N, C-alpha and C positions, 0 to 999 in steps of 0.2 A: 276761805270757807267760813261758816261762823260755829257755832261750838251750843252743844247739847247742853240742861238746865239739869244740875247732879240734882237738885231739889226735887224737879217735875219727874224725875226718873223713881228717886227714891220713895217720892208719894202714889207714882202709880204702881210699883213691887210694893209700899202698903197694903193698896186697896184689897190684895188678895190674903192680909192679913187673918186667920183665925182667932176666935179666942181661946181656943183646949189647946193648940197643936203650936209648935216653931213655924214659924215661916220658913220655908225653903223657897232658896234663889237661885237657880244654874247658871251661870255665864260659860256660854259654850262656846266654840266657832276656833279654825284653823290658828297654828302655830305663827305667834308673829300678830296674830292682829291683834292684843293689846287687852286680852282677858283678861291676865293677871293685874295688872296697876287698876285698871276699870272696876274688878271684883273686892280690890281694899277700899278703894273707896267708897262705893256703895254700900260696901257691910258698915264704915265707918257712920254714913248717913243715914242707915236703918237703925243707930242705936247698939245697943250690945248683941251681941254678933260673938260665933263660932264660923272661923275661916275653914273651909275642907279646900286639900287641890287634888286633882288628881293625878296630878304628875308624882304625888308622893305613891301611890299604886300601880304604875305602870312599871314591868316588869323587864320589858325589852323593849326595842325600834319597832317587834311587831307583835308588841303585847296592850293594842287601843283595847281591841274585843274581851279581854283577858280583865283591865281595869274596870271595865264596867260592872262584870261580876264581885271583882272584888269591893265595890263602892259600896255594892247596892246592899247589903247587911252594917256597911258604917252608919250610912245615910238612914237607913230605916232606923238603928237604933238612936241617932239621934232624931230625929223628927218622932219619936215613939218621949222624947225629954229625957232619955238617958245617956248619962256620960259613956264615952265609948274612947277605945286604945285600939292602936293599932299599928302595926308597926308600918316604916316607913323605906321601900326601895332605894337602897344605895348605889346610885350609877355607876361612882368612881371604884367598887368593890363587884359590883357585878351579885348584890345578893339582899335578902333585906336586913335591914339595919335596926338602929334601936326603935323603942318604942315609940308614939308619939300620944298624949292624952288630948281628948278634945273634951270640950263640954257642953253638956246641952243647954244652949241659952234659947230665948225668944227668936233669935233671926240664926240660919243657917244658909251659908252661905257655901257653896262648890264651886268653884270653877275650873276648867280646863278641857280638854278634846276628850270629848264624850260622854261628860254631864248630863247632857241634853238627850241620851240614848231613851228610846220609847221601854229599853228593859228598867228606867230610874221616872219614870214619867208620872205614877204615882205615886212618888216621894214629892215631888216637885209641884209648887205653887205659881212659880213666874220663870219663865225661860227668854234668858236674854241671849242672842247670838250677834255676836260682831265679827268683825270682816273689815279686811284689808285688800287690795290687789297684790296680786302674790310678790310682784320684787320688795312693795313695802315689806310684808310678812318677810320675807329670804331676808331682810337688811336687817330686821330687827332681831330676829333669832340669829344670826351671825355675828352681829352684835351682844347678843346676848351671852350666846351659847359657845360663838368660836369655833374653832375647827371641830372639836371634837361633834358637832351637831354636822357639819358639810355633808359628811359621807352620806348620813341617813336622810337628810332630807327627802330627797324624792320618795324613796320610800314611805316615809313616815308620812308624807305629803297622797300618798295615793290610797294609802289608806283611811286618811281622813276624809277625802274623797266619796273614798267608798262606804263607809262611817255613814257618813252623813246624809247621803241620797238614800240607805239602804232605812237610814231612822227618819227623814224628812224632816228634818231636825231645823232648818232655816222654814219652812212653812209653817212647822209647829209652835213657833218661837212668839211668844208675847210680844217683844218688842225687838228691831233689828235695828244694830246701829256698824255704822261707820267707823273701824277703829282710827281712820285716818285724823277724823273729829274730835277737837278738844271737849273734855266733858268739864265745863265750870260749876 
C-alpha cells in the first residue's frame, strides 16, 4: 500500500482559497474512517487554522441530522470572519456542557460525519470524503470508544448510510481518500 502526500493534499485544498474569506475545509466520512487524525494533519499543513468538530454538537446517537442544523450558524460565523462560542455536548452527562470559543482564522477545518451535508455546502470550499472498509472502521471505533459505542454502532452506521445517500456526499467530494492509506 502506498501513501498519500500531505503537501499535495494541502496544495490542492489551498487552490480554493479566497482572498477575502476564510478557506473552509470539510472532512466527512463514516465513523472510524480516519477523519479526525487526518483533519489535524491537514489543518496543520494549511497553516494557522481553527478546527471544529461535528462530535461537539451531536446530542444523541440519533442526532446526526440535528447536528448539521446546529453546525450551520457556527460555520457561518466563522466563514464570515467572526469568532464564535458554542456549547459542547457532554456525552457522559447527556446534556450541553461548557462553552467553547473558536477564533475566525484564515483556515477553518470542520471534521466529522455530516459536515459535508448539502445544508452546509454553501459554506464549504473543499470537501474531503474519507472512508475505509466496515471491519476496519468498526475495529478503530471500538478501540477509540470501547463498550460505550458498541451498542450504538449499527444505529449510527445506519444513520450515516442514509445521510450520505441523501446528501450525495461521496459524489460531491472534491477528494476521496481511503482511510487505510497513510498520509505522509
